[in-house]
N, C-alpha and C positions, 0 to 999 in steps of 0.2 A: 254154665250148668243150669242156671235159672231158666234161660230161654229153651234149653233142651227139655227140661222138666215140663214147662208149660206146653210146648208144641207136641209132646208125645203123651205124657201123663199115663202111659200104659194103655192108651186107648187105641183100638184097632178099627179099621174100616169095617163096615157092617158085613157080617159073614153070610150074605144072601146072594152070592155072586155065582153065575154060571158062565162058562165059556162054550161056545159052539163053533164047529169048524166051518159052518156055512151060514151066510146071512140069509135073510128072507129074499126070495127071488125078485120081489118087487122093488128092492133097493139095490141100485147098481153098486158094484164094488170092484176094485182092482186088487182085492186082497190076495195074499198068498196063503191059502188054507193049509194049515199045518196040523189039523186034527187035534186041536186042544181039547182036553177032557175036563170033566167037572173037577174043580179043585176044592179041597177042604181047608178050612182055616187052621193053620198050625197053632199050637199052644205057645204062649209066651208068658214070661214072668213079669211082674209089675215093674214098670219104668224101663223095660227093655224094648228097644226099637224092634218091632216085629217085622216079619217078612212082608206082611201086607201093608204096613205103614211105609215101606220103601217103594210102594207102587202108587203112582198118582192115577186114579182111575175113576171112571163114571160107569155105572152098571158093570163094573169089573173090567171094562175094556176100553174106556175112552180116556185118552190123555190129552192134556193141553199141549199144543205144539209149540215149538221153539221158533224164533225169528227165522225168516226165510234166508236161505243161502248164506248162512254164517257158520263158520267153524272157529271157535274161540278156545284158547288155551289159558288156563289160570292155574298157577302153582304147578306147572309142568304136567297137568292132567289134560289130555287131549280127548276131544269128542270122538267117539267111535261109532261106526255105522252098525246098524242092527243086522245080524247075519240073516235074519228072515226077510230082508228087503224092505222093511218099514222105514220110511224117511221121517224122522221126528221133526223135520223142518216144515213138513207139509201141513196145510190146514186140515181139519177133520174131514174125511171123505163122506160126510153126511150133513144134513142140515136139521134145523129145529123141527121142521115138518116131519122128517123121518122118525125122530124120537117121539113126537106127539102121536103119530100113527101107530106106533108100536105099543103104546100104553092102553090097556084094556079100557073100554068106554066107561064101565061102571066106576072106574077110579076117579072120574071127573064129577061124579054125582055128589052133591052136598046135602046132607041130611040135618036140618036144623034141630030136630029132636035129639039126634045122637050127639050133636055138638053141645046142646044144652045139658045133656046128661053128664058130659065131662065137666062142665062148669059146676053143676050140682055136686058131683063127686068131690071136686077140689075144694069147693067152699065148705062142705061138710067136714072135710079133713082139716082145713084151716081152723075152723071154730072148735073142732074136737081137740086138736092139739093144744090150742090156747086154754081150753077149759081144763084139760088134764094138768098142764104146767101150772096154772094158777091154783088148782086144787092141792097139788103136792107142795109147790112153792119151796123147793129145797135145791141146793147147789149141786146135787147129783143129777137132778132132772133138767135143770135149765140149759146146760150146754147141749144136751141131746135135743131139747126142744128147739134151740136156736138153729141148729143144722137142719132139722126136719122142717121147721116152719119156713126158713129161708129157701129151702128147696121147693116148698109148696108155693111160696110167693113167685118163684121163677116159673112154676107150672101155670099160675094165673097169667103171668106175663105172656107166655107162649100162646095161650088161648086168645088173649087180646090181640096179639100179633096176627093170629089167624083171622080175627075180625077185620083187621086193617087190610089184609090181602083179599078179603072177600071169599075166603075158603071156608068160613064159618057157616055161611048160608048164602042164598041168593037174594035175601031180603036186606037191602041197604040199611033200612031203619033198625032192624034187629041187630045187624052188625055194629051199628053205631052205638046203640044203647048198651049192648053187652060189652063192647070194647071200652066204653067210657067207665062202666062200673068196674070192670076188671083192672084196667090200667090206672084209673084214678085211685083205687084202693091201695096201690103200691107206688103212688106219687109219680106216675108217668102221664104226661099230657097226651091223650090218645091221638088226636088228629095231628098234633105237631110231630110226634114221633112217626106216626103212620106215613106222613108225607115225606119226611126225610128218609125213612126206610125204603119207600118206593123209589126215591132217587138212587139209593144204594143198589137196589136190584137192577134198575135200568142202566146203571153205569159201572157195574162191578168189574174190577180188573182194569179200569181205565185210570191211568196214573193221575190225570188232571181232574176228572169229573166224579170219581168215586167219593162217597160221602164220608167214610170213616176208615181208619186203619190204613191210610194211604201214605206213600213216601212223601217226604217234605222236600221242597226245593232248597237249593243251597242258600238262597237269600233268606227264606223263611227260617231255616234251621239256625243260621247264624244270628238271626234277629231275636231268637228266644233267649230269655234270661236264664241264669243257671238253675233257678228254682223250677221253671217250667220244664227244662230239659230233664231235671231229676225226676219230676213227677211223671213225665211222659215215658221215660225210657228205663226207669229203675223199679224193679219189683219191691214191694207189692203195690206200689202206687197206681200203675195202670189198671190193676184189677178193681180199683175203687173210683174210676174216673167217670163213670156213667152220669152221675148227677151234674158234674162239671160240664160234660158234653151237652147235656140238655140245656144248660144255661148259655154256653158260649161256643159250642161246636168244637171242632178239632183245630189245632194250630194252623194258621193260614187261611181259615174260613171264618167269615163273620156271620153274625146273626144269632138268634136264640129260638128254641122250640116254643117259647112262650110269647114271642113278639109277633103279632100279625103283620107287622111291617118288615119282617126279616126277608132277606132275599131267598130264603128257603121256600117261600110260599108265593103263589100267584095272587093277584087281586081278588079273584073269585073264591079264594080259600080263607079270606079274612074272618068271616063269621065262624067257620069251623075252629079256627085257632082261638078265637075269643071264648067259644063254648068250652073247649077243652081246658083252657087256662082257668076258667071259672070253676069247672069241676075239680081241677087240681087244688085250687084255693079252698074249695069247700072241704076237701079231704084234710087239708092242713088245719082248717078251723075245727074239724071234728077231733083231730089229734090233740089240739090245744085244749079242747073241752075235756077229753079223756085224761089228759095230763093233770088237769086241775081236780078231776073227780077221783082218780085212783092214785095220783102222785106220779111225778116224772120218772122215778126209778122203776116203778112197776110198768109204766108204759115203755120205758127203754127195754126192759126185759121181754115184754110181750110183743112189741112191735119194732122198736128201734134196731136192736141187734139182728133179728131176722131180716130186716130190710137190707142191712149191709151184707148179709150172707147172700141175699138175692142179687144184689149188685155184683158181687164177686162171681156168682154163677153166670150172670148175663155177660160180663166182660170175658170170663174164661171161655165160655162156650163159643161166643162170637170169635174170639181169637183162634180157637182150635179149628174152627171151620174155614178160616181164611188164611191160615199160616201153617207151616210145617217145618220141623227140624230137618228132615231128610227129603221131603217132597220139594221139588224145585218148581215153585209157583211164580210165573212171570206176571209182570204188569205190562199192559199194552197201551199204545197211544196211536193217534192218527188212524190211518186206514187199516193198520194191523188189528185194531180192536173191533170186535163185534159182540153182540149180545150173547151169542152162543159161546164164543171163545172166552169171554169174561166169566160166564156162568160155569164153565168147565174148570175154572181155577179155584173152585171151592172144594172142600173135603168132607167126606162122610166120616163120622166117628161113631164108635160103638160104646155106649155107656152102660152096657149090661142091663141089670135089672132096673136101672133108672130110666131106660128108654121109654117105658110106658108112663112113668110118672111125669116126665116132661114132654110127653106127646110126640115122641119120635122126631124131635128136632135134629137129632144126629143124622137123619137121612136127608142131607142138606143139598147135595148137588141137584137132584131132581126137583127139590123145592125151589132152588134158585132159578132153574130154567122154567118151571111151571108153578108159580106160587098159588095158583088157583086150586091145586089139588088139596083136598082136606087131609089133615095130618093122619087120620085113621086109614087112609089109602096109600100113604107114601111107601110103606114097605112093599106092598104088592106092586106098586107102580115101577119099582126098580127091580122087581123079580121077573123081568120080561123073559118069556120063554115061548118060542125060540128067540134068541137074540137077533135083532135086526142089524146089528153092527158088525162089520168085518173084524175078524180076530186079529188081523195084522196090525191094527192100530193100537193093540195092547203092547206097550213098550216098557217092561219093568226096568227100573234103573237102580243099579247098585254100584257103589264105588265109582269106577271109572266110566261105566256105561250108563248114561242117563240122558234124558232129552234136554236138560238144561245143565250145562257143564259148569256149575258154580259151587264147588266144594269149599266154600270160604267161611271164615269166622267173622264175627263182628269186628269192625274197623279195618277189614281187608277190602280191596278194591272189587267192586261189582260193576260191570259195564252195561251200557245201554246198547244192545245189538239191533241196529236198524231202528225200527219203531217198537221193538219189544224190549222192555226193561227187564233184564235178567237179574233178579235179586231174590234171595230167600225172603219169605215173609215170616221172619221170626222177630221177637221183640227187639233184639239188638240191631237187626238189619232193616227194620221198618223205617228207620230214619235215613236210608239211602237218599241222596239228594241229587237233583238233576242240575248238571252244569254243562251246557252245550250238548254234546252227544254222549255224555257218560254220567253214570251214577256213582258217586263215591262217598265214603263215610267221612 
């Protein structure tokens, strides 16, 4: 129940999707054009798995393919072929260049003034919320403040995240200064996290090389003590894990985001890590001073609790974009993995009125493929019209008909098919472990 709640949370893929019966003439396609029409997003009640959440899609029509030439039966449920002729085992009939060519050119333009305006907006809101909470200073206001301020800390993090990707501006120095100010203020080492996050983007969906939320090998899983297993796989502890990850990374990986000698970083990045660690330490020093000036309880109310709300936001959103209760999201390895196929295993999520507050981070698939696109162009970038992609690669999966036939629950067997690891990416199943040619809990 907990993993279902986390993986869905009543959140639906972004409702900006159009389907067209014909691709652009310039892009070859073997599609079977069935004349799909514009679809509207059906309503759904909170915490109900919506129809759209049962479809794994990019721009409404791209699905991650399953391993080649494999038909597997689990719990008596057999893979079915799509009546429309789409082979879910086939790689996507397009490449990264096709997607790039379909995105309007102005979506790639970075406006530093516009980026800074979002920083100014968020900083003003952060200080305004703190001033209001301190002025009223009563227990009816504080809980509301904690949730609101923690959400704004998360918004600051997303802007710093954009600095790290270079989508904030074309000026490297501006990106670095803004990124350090934004991330250090919420106790994140800018360069350390920027580099590890770059590794995540470059290796997403690769069972061995992805940086976080990856399955563990059998050897590593069995080597974990009971406390570590509890903290990693039992709610709510994984939603508070980010500070631990910064210090020691994920189980099975060594190093720290604060250590310039960590294997996360190259020799030429040593100075960057030292700089970011120094900025982080300066923020810690400022918090110590504020604690002595206003008292630790007041600092806890103004900063400490919102910080943990921010951590929960970060872990929750990251989890939702890379896992799904009913979306069958594979892990790849070896020759089956590619940057495109790995990027297509992410999920878009619709956070409603919060989308603008946290800078459209829910538009995640196109961001994973092209992190250079500024956040204020992401929505338009995925509203490609006309669609350059063949409609036949749209393969809705419900019940027995899905492109990854793994309708299993935690502690049930999930198999490694060829070089594609077929496992749900939910909290219980993220611990699937590799033993020879299979993944099993």
